[in-house]
C-alpha positions in Angstrom: 27.7 57.9 -17.5 25.4 55.3 -19.4 26.9 53.4 -22.3 27.3 55.6 -25.4 28.7 53.2 -28.1 28.4 49.6 -29.1 31.3 48.4 -31.0 30.7 45.5 -33.5 33.4 43.2 -34.8 32.3 40.7 -37.4 34.4 37.6 -37.6 34.8 34.6 -39.9 37.8 32.4 -39.3 39.8 35.4 -38.2 41.3 33.8 -35.0 44.8 34.9 -36.0 43.7 38.6 -36.0 41.5 38.8 -33.0 44.2 39.2 -30.3 45.5 42.4 -31.8 42.0 43.7 -32.8 40.3 43.2 -29.4 43.4 44.4 -27.4 43.3 47.6 -29.3 39.6 48.1 -28.3 40.5 47.3 -24.7 43.1 50.2 -24.9 40.7 52.8 -26.1 40.7 56.1 -24.2 37.0 56.4 -24.7 35.5 54.0 -22.0 31.8 54.3 -22.3 31.6 51.5 -24.8 31.1 47.7 -25.1 32.2 45.2 -27.7 30.1 42.6 -29.4 31.8 40.1 -31.7 29.4 38.4 -34.2 30.9 35.2 -35.5 29.8 33.9 -39.0 30.1 30.2 -38.1 33.8 30.1 -37.8 35.7 26.7 -37.7 39.1 27.9 -36.6 38.6 28.1 -32.9 37.7 31.8 -32.9 34.8 31.4 -30.4 36.8 29.4 -27.9 39.7 32.0 -28.0 37.5 35.0 -27.5 35.6 33.3 -24.7 38.8 32.4 -22.8 40.9 35.4 -23.7 38.3 38.3 -23.7 35.4 37.3 -21.4 34.2 40.8 -21.3 33.3 40.7 -25.1 29.8 39.7 -25.9 29.8 37.0 -28.4 27.0 36.2 -30.8 27.6 32.8 -32.5 25.7 32.5 -35.8 24.8 29.0 -37.0 25.3 30.0 -40.6 27.4 32.6 -42.4 25.2 35.7 -43.0 28.0 37.7 -44.5 29.1 41.1 -43.3 25.7 42.8 -43.9 23.6 40.2 -42.1 26.0 39.6 -39.2 26.0 43.4 -38.4 22.3 43.6 -38.7 21.9 41.0 -36.0 23.1 43.6 -33.5 22.0 46.8 -35.2 18.3 45.9 -35.0 18.3 45.9 -31.2 20.7 48.9 -30.6 20.0 51.1 -27.5 23.2 53.2 -27.5 23.3 56.6 -29.2 26.3 55.5 -31.4 27.5 52.2 -33.0 31.1 51.7 -34.2 32.1 49.0 -36.6 35.7 47.7 -36.9 37.1 45.0 -39.1 38.6 42.0 -37.3 41.9 42.4 -39.1 42.2 46.1 -38.0 44.0 47.6 -35.0 42.6 50.8 -33.7 44.7 53.7 -32.3 43.9 54.2 -28.6 42.2 57.6 -29.5 40.3 56.1 -32.4 36.9 55.9 -30.8 37.2 59.1 -28.8 38.1 61.0 -31.9 35.1 59.7 -33.8 32.6 60.3 -30.9 33.8 63.8 -30.2 33.7 64.7 -34.0 30.0 63.7 -34.2 29.2 65.4 -30.9 30.7 68.6 -32.3 29.2 68.3 -35.8 25.4 67.9 -35.4 24.7 67.8 -39.2 27.0 64.7 -39.5 25.1 61.4 -39.3 28.2 59.2 -39.5 32.0 59.5 -39.5 34.9 57.8 -41.5 38.3 56.9 -40.2 41.8 57.3 -41.6 42.9 53.7 -42.4 46.6 53.0 -42.9 48.3 49.7 -43.8 49.3 47.8 -40.8 52.7 46.7 -42.1 53.3 50.0 -44.0 51.8 52.7 -41.8 53.4 55.4 -44.1 50.9 54.4 -46.8 47.1 55.1 -46.8 44.7 52.2 -47.1 41.7 54.5 -47.4 40.3 57.7 -46.0 36.6 57.0 -46.3 34.7 56.2 -49.4 33.9 58.0 -52.6 31.5 57.3 -55.4 32.2 58.1 -59.0 30.0 59.5 -61.8 30.4 56.2 -63.4 28.5 54.5 -60.6 31.4 52.7 -58.8 32.9 52.9 -55.4 36.1 54.7 -54.8 38.7 54.1 -52.1 39.9 57.7 -51.1 43.6 58.2 -50.9 44.6 54.5 -51.4 48.4 54.2 -51.9 49.1 57.9 -51.0 51.5 59.0 -48.3 50.1 59.1 -44.7 50.5 62.8 -44.5 47.9 63.4 -47.1 44.2 63.8 -46.3 45.0 65.4 -43.0 41.9 67.7 -42.7 38.4 67.0 -41.6 36.0 67.3 -44.5 32.7 66.2 -45.9 32.9 63.1 -48.0 30.5 60.7 -49.7 30.7 57.9 -47.2 32.5 55.7 -44.6 34.2 52.3 -45.0 32.3 50.1 -42.5 35.6 48.5 -41.6 36.2 51.4 -39.3 33.3 53.9 -38.9 31.0 55.5 -36.4 27.2 55.9 -37.0 24.5 57.7 -35.1 21.9 55.1 -34.1 19.1 57.5 -34.9 20.3 57.8 -38.4 20.4 54.0 -39.0 16.9 53.6 -37.6 15.7 56.3 -40.0 17.4 55.0 -43.2 17.5 51.3 -42.5 20.4 49.0 -41.8 22.6 47.2 -44.2 21.0 45.5 -47.2 21.1 41.9 -46.4 20.8 41.0 -50.1 24.4 42.2 -50.6 25.9 39.6 -48.3 29.3 41.3 -48.5 30.9 44.1 -50.5 29.3 47.5 -51.4 26.9 47.3 -48.5 28.5 50.2 -46.9 28.5 52.2 -50.1 24.8 51.5 -50.4 24.2 52.6 -46.8 26.3 55.8 -47.4 24.3 56.6 -50.5 20.9 56.1 -48.7 22.2 58.3 -45.8 23.1 61.1 -48.2 19.9 60.9 -50.1 18.0 61.5 -46.7 20.2 64.5 -45.8 22.8 62.8 -43.4 26.3 63.9 -44.1 29.5 61.9 -43.6 32.5 63.6 -41.8 36.0 62.3 -42.5 38.0 62.4 -39.2 41.7 62.1 -39.9 42.6 61.8 -36.2 40.7 58.5 -36.0 43.5 56.2 -37.0 43.2 52.5 -37.8 45.9 50.1 -39.0 44.5 47.6 -41.4 46.2 44.3 -42.2 44.1 43.9 -45.4 44.9 40.2 -45.9 42.8 37.2 -45.2 39.7 35.4 -46.3 38.6 37.5 -49.3 41.5 38.1 -51.7 41.6 41.0 -54.1 40.2 39.9 -57.4 39.2 36.5 -56.1 36.1 34.9 -57.6 34.1 35.9 -54.6 35.3 39.5 -54.6 34.7 39.9 -58.3 31.2 38.3 -58.1 29.9 40.1 -55.1 31.6 43.5 -55.9 30.3 43.6 -59.5 26.8 42.3 -58.7 26.3 44.6 -55.8 27.7 47.6 -57.7 24.7 47.4 -60.0 22.2 47.3 -57.2 23.7 50.3 -55.6 23.4 52.3 -58.8 19.9 51.1 -59.6 18.5 51.7 -56.2 20.2 55.0 -55.3 21.1 57.1 -58.3 18.5 59.9 -58.6 16.5 59.8 -61.9 17.6 63.1 -63.2 21.3 62.1 -62.8 20.9 58.8 -64.6 21.2 60.5 -68.1 24.5 62.1 -66.9 25.9 58.8 -65.5 24.6 56.0 -67.6 27.2 56.3 -70.4 30.2 56.4 -68.0 28.6 53.5 -66.1 28.4 51.4 -69.3 31.9 52.3 -70.4 33.1 51.4 -66.9 31.4 48.0 -67.1 32.8 47.3 -70.6 36.3 48.2 -69.4 35.9 46.0 -66.3 34.8 43.1 -68.5 37.9 43.4 -70.6 40.0 43.6 -67.6 38.6 40.5 -65.9 38.6 38.5 -69.1 42.3 39.1 -69.6 42.9 38.2 -65.9 40.9 34.9 -65.9 37.9 36.2 -64.0 35.5 36.9 -67.0 33.1 34.1 -66.0 32.8 35.4 -62.4 32.2 38.9 -63.8 29.5 37.9 -66.2 27.8 35.7 -63.5 27.7 38.8 -61.3 25.9 40.9 -64.0 23.5 38.0 -64.8 22.5 37.7 -61.1 22.3 41.5 -60.8 19.7 41.4 -63.6 17.9 38.5 -61.8 17.5 40.7 -58.8 16.4 43.8 -60.8 12.7 43.6 -59.8 13.6 43.5 -56.1 16.1 46.3 -56.6 13.5 48.5 -58.4 11.1 47.9 -55.5 13.8 49.1 -53.0 14.5 52.0 -55.4 11.0 53.3 -55.1 11.2 53.1 -51.3 14.6 55.0 -51.2 13.7 57.6 -53.7 10.3 58.3 -52.1 12.0 59.2 -48.8 14.9 61.3 -50.1 15.3 64.9 -49.1 18.7 65.9 -50.7 18.4 67.7 -54.1 20.1 66.5 -57.3 22.8 69.2 -57.3 24.0 68.2 -53.9 24.2 64.5 -54.8 26.0 65.4 -58.1 28.6 67.4 -56.1 29.4 64.3 -54.0 30.2 62.2 -57.1 33.9 61.9 -58.1 35.3 62.4 -61.6 38.1 60.0 -61.1 39.4 58.9 -64.6 38.9 55.3 -65.8 42.6 54.8 -66.6 43.5 55.8 -63.0 41.2 53.0 -61.7 42.6 50.5 -64.1 46.2 51.3 -62.9 45.0 50.8 -59.3 43.7 47.4 -60.2 46.9 46.4 -61.9 48.7 46.8 -58.6 50.5 50.2 -59.0 48.8 51.1 -55.8 48.5 48.5 -53.0 45.4 46.4 -53.1 43.2 45.4 -50.2 41.5 42.1 -49.3 38.8 41.8 -46.7 39.1 39.7 -43.6 36.0 39.1 -41.7 34.1 39.7 -44.9 34.5 43.4 -45.2 
């Protein structure tokens, strides 16, 4: 059987995580796959380690850090396999992870991509996330974060997949476009999920596809980088993808969310990073509006379908999550 899946692992100074990550891919029950590691100009010996320890892994060594979006796009542009899987370098995949995702997409023709069930590596009894949601306030949502592992146990249609552990049909990506390189990191997968839904590609959550996520590394929760990129890119996702007729129903919650986020970050010493994010989001408004026209001109999904995908999660619940009542996640390998 010809190769069916290309697996991409993006790495940036993740040498300490690569042994477990790549070993877990070597142990996959689904064998018609190859692994490509894209390295974002690491300085910790990652390249030397992979070359000596995992010679079967194709390595693309970038001379500069292109972020998560740009690094993945280096491989996505030349894909020849029917499917592509993405896995964070600080994640460990269950042996049946890839097989579960591939079989789910083969059985469900209307699904363009599939999301995994991600658990905390050091606390596998707790959910990291079960795919992505998107709220009516125009913000991403980590489905199931902090809940017991036994929850979210059924396959279901959801808004989108976390690109830290997901499977995509190559045909879908070539139709809707790859990651938006302007994002660099954070929210690039939310943007891709939104674009996919607008063009009629559904996302299937596959609870059997288990991944154990360490969730600690180079991009710390509420660090200056995560605040900046998260809240700059949040605006671009909303501007580019929200259907015009849904803007009057979402703009007030979006403004309230931003005001609440500003208050939160000011009181936690990140107000300058937050304001810089919004300033730079406005600087990129013209480019975002050009992309909006392209996206909206190609959409096929109606407004009622998109509205039904949006989550009504309360603002106070989100603020409690940020204060640490639920475990937070940081993003190694820039995802």
